[in-house]
C-alpha positions in Angstrom: 0.9 11.1 25.7 1.5 14.7 27.0 0.8 17.9 25.2 2.3 21.0 26.6 2.3 24.7 26.1 4.0 27.4 28.2 2.2 29.0 31.1 0.9 32.5 30.5 2.8 35.2 32.4 0.9 38.4 31.5 -2.2 39.3 29.5 -0.2 41.9 27.7 2.6 39.6 26.4 3.5 40.0 22.8 2.5 36.5 22.1 -1.0 36.9 23.6 -2.0 40.2 22.0 -5.5 41.0 22.8 -6.5 37.5 23.5 -8.2 36.6 26.8 -5.4 35.1 29.0 -8.0 32.6 30.3 -8.8 31.3 26.8 -5.5 29.4 26.4 -6.6 26.1 28.0 -9.9 26.2 26.1 -8.2 26.6 22.7 -5.7 23.8 23.7 -8.6 21.5 24.5 -10.2 22.5 21.1 -7.1 21.7 19.3 -6.7 18.2 20.9 -10.4 17.2 20.7 -10.8 18.4 17.0 -7.6 16.5 16.1 -9.2 13.1 17.1 -11.4 12.8 14.0 -8.3 13.8 11.9 -6.4 10.9 13.2 -9.2 8.6 14.0 -8.3 5.9 11.4 -4.7 6.1 12.7 -5.8 5.4 16.2 -7.9 2.4 14.9 -4.8 1.1 13.0 -2.8 1.6 16.2 -5.3 -0.4 18.2 -5.2 -3.2 15.7 -1.4 -3.4 15.9 -1.4 -3.4 19.6 -3.5 -6.5 19.6 -0.6 -8.4 18.0 2.0 -10.0 20.3 4.8 -8.0 18.7 3.3 -4.7 19.5 1.4 -5.5 22.7 3.7 -3.3 24.7 2.3 -0.3 22.7 0.0 1.1 25.4 3.0 1.6 27.7 4.9 3.8 25.3 2.8 6.9 25.6 3.0 6.6 29.4 6.8 6.4 29.4 6.9 9.2 26.8 4.7 11.3 29.1 7.1 10.6 32.0 10.1 11.7 29.9 8.2 14.9 28.8 7.2 16.0 32.3 10.6 15.2 33.6 12.0 17.5 30.9 9.5 20.2 31.9 11.0 20.5 35.4 14.2 21.8 33.8 12.3 24.5 31.8 11.2 27.5 33.8 8.0 29.2 32.6 8.6 31.6 29.7 6.7 33.1 26.9 8.1 32.5 23.5 7.7 35.0 20.7 5.3 34.6 17.8 8.2 33.9 15.5 9.5 31.0 17.7 5.9 29.5 17.7 5.5 29.8 14.0 7.5 26.7 13.0 5.0 24.7 15.2 2.1 25.7 13.1 4.1 24.7 9.9 4.8 21.3 11.5 1.1 20.8 12.6 -0.1 21.7 9.0 2.5 19.3 7.5 1.3 16.5 9.8 -2.2 17.1 8.6 -1.0 16.8 5.0 0.7 13.5 5.8 -2.5 12.2 7.5 -4.6 13.3 4.6 -2.2 11.4 2.3 -2.6 8.3 4.4 -6.4 8.7 4.4 -6.6 9.1 0.6 -4.2 6.2 0.0 -6.1 4.1 2.6 -2.9 3.3 4.3 -3.7 4.2 7.9 -0.2 3.5 9.3 0.8 6.7 7.6 -1.8 8.5 9.7 -0.2 7.1 12.9 3.2 8.4 11.7 1.6 11.8 11.1 0.3 11.8 14.7 3.9 11.9 16.1 4.7 14.9 13.9 1.6 16.6 15.2 2.7 16.1 18.8 6.0 17.7 18.0 4.3 20.6 16.3 2.1 21.3 19.3 5.1 21.2 21.5 6.8 23.8 19.4 3.7 25.9 19.4 3.6 25.9 23.2 7.4 26.2 24.0 8.7 27.8 20.8 11.4 26.2 18.7 14.3 26.9 20.9 12.8 25.6 24.1 10.6 22.9 22.4 13.4 21.1 20.7 14.8 19.6 23.9 11.7 17.5 24.2 12.6 15.5 21.1 13.7 12.4 23.0 10.2 12.1 24.6 8.5 12.5 21.3 10.8 10.3 19.4 10.2 7.5 21.9 6.5 7.5 20.7 7.9 5.8 17.5 8.2 2.5 19.5 4.5 2.3 19.7 4.1 2.3 15.8 4.1 -0.9 13.7 6.9 -1.2 11.2 5.8 -1.3 7.6 5.2 -5.0 6.7 7.8 -5.4 4.0 10.5 -4.0 6.4 9.1 -6.1 9.3 9.3 -9.4 7.5 12.8 -8.7 6.1 14.1 -7.9 9.6 12.4 -10.5 11.7 12.9 -13.3 9.2 16.7 -12.8 9.2 16.7 -12.6 13.0 14.7 -15.8 13.2 17.2 -17.8 11.3 20.1 -16.4 13.2 18.3 -17.2 16.5 17.5 -20.7 15.4 21.0 -21.4 14.3 22.4 -20.3 17.6 19.6 -22.1 19.5 20.3 -25.4 17.7 24.1 -25.1 18.5 23.1 -24.6 22.2 21.1 -27.9 22.1 23.9 -29.7 20.4 26.3 -28.6 23.2 24.1 -30.6 25.5 24.7 -33.7 23.3 21.1 -33.8 22.2 20.5 -34.7 18.6 18.7 -32.0 16.6 18.3 -31.1 13.0 17.6 -27.6 11.6 15.7 -27.9 8.2 14.9 -24.4 7.1 12.1 -23.3 9.4 11.8 -26.6 11.3 13.8 -27.5 14.4 13.6 -31.3 14.5 14.1 -32.7 18.0 13.0 -36.2 17.0 10.0 -36.5 19.2 9.0 -33.0 18.5 9.2 -30.5 15.6 9.3 -26.9 16.5 8.5 -24.3 13.8 11.0 -21.4 13.6 8.1 -18.9 13.9 7.1 -20.6 17.2 10.7 -21.1 18.4 11.4 -17.4 17.8 8.3 -16.1 19.4 10.7 -14.7 22.0 11.7 -12.1 19.3 8.4 -10.4 20.0 10.3 -8.9 23.0 12.6 -7.1 20.7 10.5 -4.0 20.4 9.7 -3.6 24.1 13.5 -4.2 25.0 14.4 -1.6 22.4 12.0 0.8 24.1 13.4 0.0 27.4 17.0 0.6 26.4 16.0 3.9 24.8 14.4 5.1 28.0 17.3 3.7 30.0 19.8 5.6 27.8 17.9 8.9 28.2 17.7 8.5 32.0 21.3 7.2 32.5 23.7 9.8 33.7 26.9 8.7 32.1 29.1 9.1 29.0 27.4 9.2 25.6 29.1 6.2 24.3 27.7 4.1 27.1 24.3 5.3 26.2 25.0 4.3 22.6 26.1 0.9 23.6 22.9 0.4 25.5 20.8 1.3 22.4 22.8 -0.9 20.1 22.7 -3.9 22.4 19.0 -4.4 22.4 18.8 -6.4 19.0 21.8 -8.8 19.6 20.8 -9.3 23.1 17.3 -10.3 22.2 18.5 -12.7 19.6 21.0 -14.3 21.9 18.5 -14.7 24.8 15.9 -16.1 22.4 18.6 -18.6 21.2 19.1 -19.6 24.8 15.4 -20.0 25.1 15.3 -22.4 22.2 18.1 -24.3 23.7 16.3 -24.6 27.1 13.2 -25.8 25.2 15.2 -28.5 23.5 16.8 -29.8 26.7 13.3 -29.8 28.5 11.6 -31.6 25.6 14.5 -34.2 25.5 14.2 -34.8 29.2 10.5 -34.3 30.1 8.5 -34.5 26.8 6.8 -32.2 24.4 4.6 -30.7 27.1 7.6 -28.4 28.0 7.4 -26.7 24.6 3.6 -26.1 24.7 1.0 -24.3 26.7 1.6 -21.9 29.7 5.2 -23.0 30.2 6.1 -22.0 26.6 4.8 -18.4 27.2 6.3 -18.4 30.7 9.7 -19.1 29.3 9.4 -16.1 27.0 8.6 -13.8 29.9 11.5 -15.2 32.0 13.8 -14.5 28.9 12.4 -10.9 28.8 13.1 -10.4 32.5 16.6 -11.9 32.1 17.4 -9.5 29.2 16.5 -6.6 31.4 18.7 -7.8 34.2 21.6 -8.4 31.7 21.2 -4.8 30.5 21.5 -3.6 34.1 24.6 -5.9 34.5 26.2 -4.4 31.4 25.8 -0.9 32.8 27.3 -1.9 36.1 30.3 -3.6 34.4 30.9 -0.6 32.2 30.7 1.8 35.1 33.3 -0.2 36.9 35.5 -0.1 33.9 35.5 3.7 33.7 35.9 4.1 37.4 32.3 5.0 38.3 31.5 3.3 41.6 27.8 4.5 41.9 25.1 1.9 42.1 23.0 1.5 39.0 20.0 3.0 40.8 21.9 6.2 41.5 23.3 6.4 38.0 19.7 6.4 36.6 18.0 9.9 36.9 14.6 8.4 38.0 12.7 11.2 39.8 8.8 11.2 40.1 8.7 14.2 42.4 6.8 17.2 41.1 5.2 15.5 38.2 1.7 16.4 39.3 2.6 20.1 39.3 4.2 19.8 35.8 1.1 18.1 34.6 -1.1 20.9 35.9 1.4 23.4 34.3 1.1 21.7 30.9 -2.7 22.5 30.8 -2.1 26.2 31.6 -1.9 27.2 28.0 -0.9 30.7 27.2 -3.2 32.0 24.4 -1.2 32.8 21.2 -2.2 33.4 17.6 -0.3 30.2 16.7 -2.5 28.1 19.2 -5.7 29.8 18.1 -4.9 29.5 14.4 -3.9 25.8 14.7 -7.1 25.1 16.7 -9.3 26.7 14.1 -7.5 25.0 11.1 -8.0 21.7 13.0 -11.7 22.3 13.6 -12.3 23.0 9.8 -10.3 20.0 8.8 -12.1 17.8 11.2 -15.5 19.1 10.0 -14.5 18.4 6.4 -13.4 14.9 7.2 -16.5 14.1 9.2 -18.7 15.5 6.4 -16.9 14.0 3.5 -18.1 10.5 2.1 -15.8 7.7 3.0 -13.5 6.8 0.1 -13.8 3.1 -0.9 -11.3 1.0 -2.7 -12.4 0.0 -6.1 -13.6 -3.6 -6.0 -12.3 -5.3 -9.2 -14.1 -8.2 -11.0 -12.1 -11.4 -11.1 -12.6 -15.1 -11.3 -11.7 -17.0 -8.1 -8.7 -19.3 -8.2 -11.0 -22.3 -7.4 -12.0 -22.0 -11.1 -8.4 -22.1 -12.4 -8.1 -24.9 -14.9 -6.3 -28.2 -13.9 -5.5 -28.7 -17.6 -3.4 -26.0 -19.5 -2.7 -27.2 -23.0 -0.7 -30.3 -22.5 0.0 -29.7 -18.8 -2.1 -31.4 -16.2 -2.3 -29.9 -12.7 -2.7 -31.6 -9.3 -3.9 -29.1 -6.7 -1.8 -29.1 -3.6 -3.4 -29.6 -0.1 -4.5 -26.4 1.7 -1.8 -24.5 3.4 -1.3 -25.0 7.1 -3.6 -22.5 9.0 -0.6 -20.8 10.7 1.2 -20.3 7.3 -2.1 -19.2 5.8 -2.6 -16.6 8.5 0.9 -15.2 7.9 0.6 -15.0 4.2 -2.9 -13.4 4.6 -3.8 -13.7 0.9 -7.5 -13.1 -0.1 -7.2 -16.0 -2.6 -4.4 -18.3 -3.7 -3.8 -21.3 -6.0 -1.1 -23.9 -5.6 -0.7 -26.8 -8.0 1.9 -29.1 -9.5 1.7 -29.2 -13.3 3.1 -32.1 -15.3 3.3 -32.6 -19.1 3.9 -36.1 -20.6 6.5 -34.4 -22.9 8.5 -32.9 -20.0 11.1 -34.5 -17.8 10.0 -32.7 -14.6 6.9 -30.9 -13.4 6.4 -27.2 -12.6 5.2 -26.0 -9.2 2.8 -23.1 -9.8 1.8 -20.8 -6.8 0.0 -17.5 -7.0 -1.5 -15.4 -4.2 -4.0 -12.5 -4.8 -4.5 -9.6 -2.4 -7.3 -7.2 -2.6 -5.5 -4.7 -0.3 -1.7 -4.5 0.2 -1.6 -2.2 3.1 -2.7 -2.2 6.8 -0.6 -5.2 7.8 -1.4 -7.4 4.7 0.6 -7.6 1.5 2.7 -9.8 -0.6 5.6 -11.7 1.0 8.6 -12.0 -1.3 9.8 -15.6 -2.0 13.3 -14.2 -1.3 12.2 -14.1 2.3 10.1 -17.2 2.3 12.1 -19.7 0.3 14.9 -20.1 2.9 12.2 -21.0 5.4 11.9 -24.4 3.7 15.6 -25.1 4.2 16.6 -24.0 0.6 19.6 -21.8 0.1 19.4 -19.1 -2.7 22.7 -19.7 -4.5 21.9 -17.3 -7.4 19.3 -14.5 -7.9 19.0 -11.9 -10.6 16.5 -10.1 -12.8 16.1 -11.7 -16.2 14.3 -10.5 -19.3 12.0 -13.3 -20.6 11.3 -13.6 -24.3 8.8 -16.2 -25.0 8.5 -18.0 -28.4 7.3 -16.0 -31.4 3.9 -17.7 -31.3 3.2 -16.3 -27.9 1.3 -13.0 -27.8 2.9 -12.1 -24.4 5.4 -9.2 -24.7 8.9 -9.7 -23.2 8.9 -9.0 -19.4 11.3 -9.2 -16.5 11.2 -11.9 -13.8 13.2 -12.6 -10.7 15.3 -15.6 -11.6 16.8 -17.8 -8.7 18.6 -21.0 -8.3 18.0 -22.6 -4.9 19.7 -25.6 -3.5 19.2 -28.1 -0.6 21.9 -30.7 -0.4 22.4 -32.1 -3.9 18.9 -30.9 -5.0 18.7 -27.9 -7.2 15.7 -25.9 -8.4 15.0 -23.0 -10.8 12.6 -20.3 -9.6 10.9 -17.6 -11.5 8.7 -15.1 -9.7 7.2 -11.7 -10.4 4.5 -9.4 -9.0 1.3 -8.7 -11.1 0.3 -5.2 -10.2 -2.7 -3.9 -11.9 -1.4 -4.5 -15.4 2.2 -4.1 -14.5 4.7 -7.0 -14.2 7.3 -6.1 -11.7 10.3 -7.6 -9.9 11.2 -5.1 -7.1 9.5 -5.4 -3.7 10.0 -1.7 -2.9 8.9 -0.5 -6.3 5.7 -2.6 -5.8 4.9 -0.8 -2.6 5.4 2.6 -4.3 3.0 1.7 -7.2 0.5 0.4 -4.6 0.5 3.8 -3.0 0.3 5.6 -6.3 -2.6 3.6 -7.7 -4.3 3.8 -4.4 -4.4 7.6 -4.8 -5.0 7.8 -8.5 -7.4 5.0 -9.3 -8.5 3.7 -5.9 -6.9 0.2 -6.2 -4.5 -1.7 -4.1 -5.0 -5.2 -5.5 -2.1 -7.3 -6.9 -0.6 -10.8 -6.9 2.6 -12.8 -6.6 3.3 -15.4 -9.4 5.9 -18.0 -8.6 7.1 -21.0 -10.8 9.5 -23.7 -9.6 11.0 -26.6 -11.5 13.7 -29.0 -10.5 17.1 -29.1 -12.2 17.5 -32.8 -12.7 20.8 -34.6 -12.2 22.8 -34.2 -15.4 20.4 -31.6 -16.7 21.7 -28.1 -17.6 20.2 -25.0 -16.2 19.1 -24.1 -19.8 16.9 -27.2 -20.1 15.1 -26.3 -16.8 14.8 -22.7 -18.0 13.2 -23.9 -21.3 10.7 -26.0 -19.5 9.6 -23.0 -17.3 9.2 -20.8 -20.3 7.1 -23.4 -22.2 4.8 -23.6 -19.1 4.7 -19.7 -19.0 3.6 -19.6 -22.7 0.4 -21.6 -21.6 0.0 -19.9 -18.3 0.4 -16.2 -18.9 -2.6 -15.7 -21.2 -4.9 -17.1 -18.5 -3.7 -14.9 -15.7 -5.7 -11.7 -16.5 -9.0 -13.5 -15.7 -7.9 -14.2 -12.2 -5.5 -11.2 -11.6 -7.1 -8.2 -13.2 -5.0 -5.6 -15.0 -5.9 -1.9 -15.6 
């Protein structure tokens, strides 16, 4: 990551005032060093994200951004911006601190990492002024590729891409006259069953490929529409190449055994696909160049120049003293001192009974606890506690599948996974989904509340699903509103706990949806009074 301020020209410049011209680098160093405690939890969150395969490319991003930054500096001759031009930088830096403080108080440290990029932009404007600092936006924006996506967005995006990739991959396998069956999140090759999450591990290259295409489009000297095509091609290219990878795995497994889908070769195939995707991008540029009559080699069309970078790096440290720089440094020192001296804010630990104590008999319903979740699935769900059981009543024609997962924290990479995302993974198709107000019988003391109501189908089988989110005394149906209330309650009452409650019952042949609906609601009458002991309210 590169921070830059303009070189000092004269001690008597309007920006410098009476400040010692040699003090600029010292105040720049003070600003950077004192910002470390302010963003420390953001750095820790970033390191944790970079340990995941999806974001393991993260350490390369600041290096590439620094190159784009220093490359841009070569086009900017030294100049001394006015105090008015530097002032917006101070405002941006202060705003970045407010965003970071918000993330700290809410215990959502990903927000602190987002604030860090704002801070870099603010420091750039302090150094260059608004007019000359704005052209560095592409280098600073590129830093966004090192940040993890919010989990609820990440799962929505990657789950859809996984299914598209699997469908295309299975089609490739079938083109080779190899029998294969796709059942939700399982690719069944007969002798080997490949999980979608495993089959689509090549999608972890989506983010580095997007970063590569971004840098490529910045460096490419060509029409803007070709740059846009490069940026937009990253996602479909990654999906198609991973689909091809799935097809290759299927062919190799069919001919040489399941060892072709495991171990070193499995990961090697992924890296081959990544390299092939980069070559295809270069090929796309070459083809498009020829179509518009540009005969230059791709290497010449890319403005890659490493000359003079050392001089620009030295120049970036020659900070001109200014009131904006000094003021920002002092503000940062005070903020860092406050944060280092302030006691750490702990989330409130709520008292609750563990689900292991959840009764196996609820009125006339008798439950049979399901086997523990597969370790891979359990790791993805990342619940602090969960309960899964099948409840049957002698007076009912079909059972009710009850699942609930409790989370002490719903930030920093953990949180509730909506059934709307997970249900299709089992091969089920959501044919209907809506919000429905549930009014239990008059003898129930539970007030009417809204649930997500879905009908799912697999072949001729149909099931009715109710699910909702228990959030510190609230019953909610909207994923995004859940995240907003988690943030609010984290700030106001120091809590982020919550749970998912999901009920499923089959719609039997010849049975109307209303009969299945009545069965679920009869079970809910017995279930809902028990939940507060295991899922605390306010």
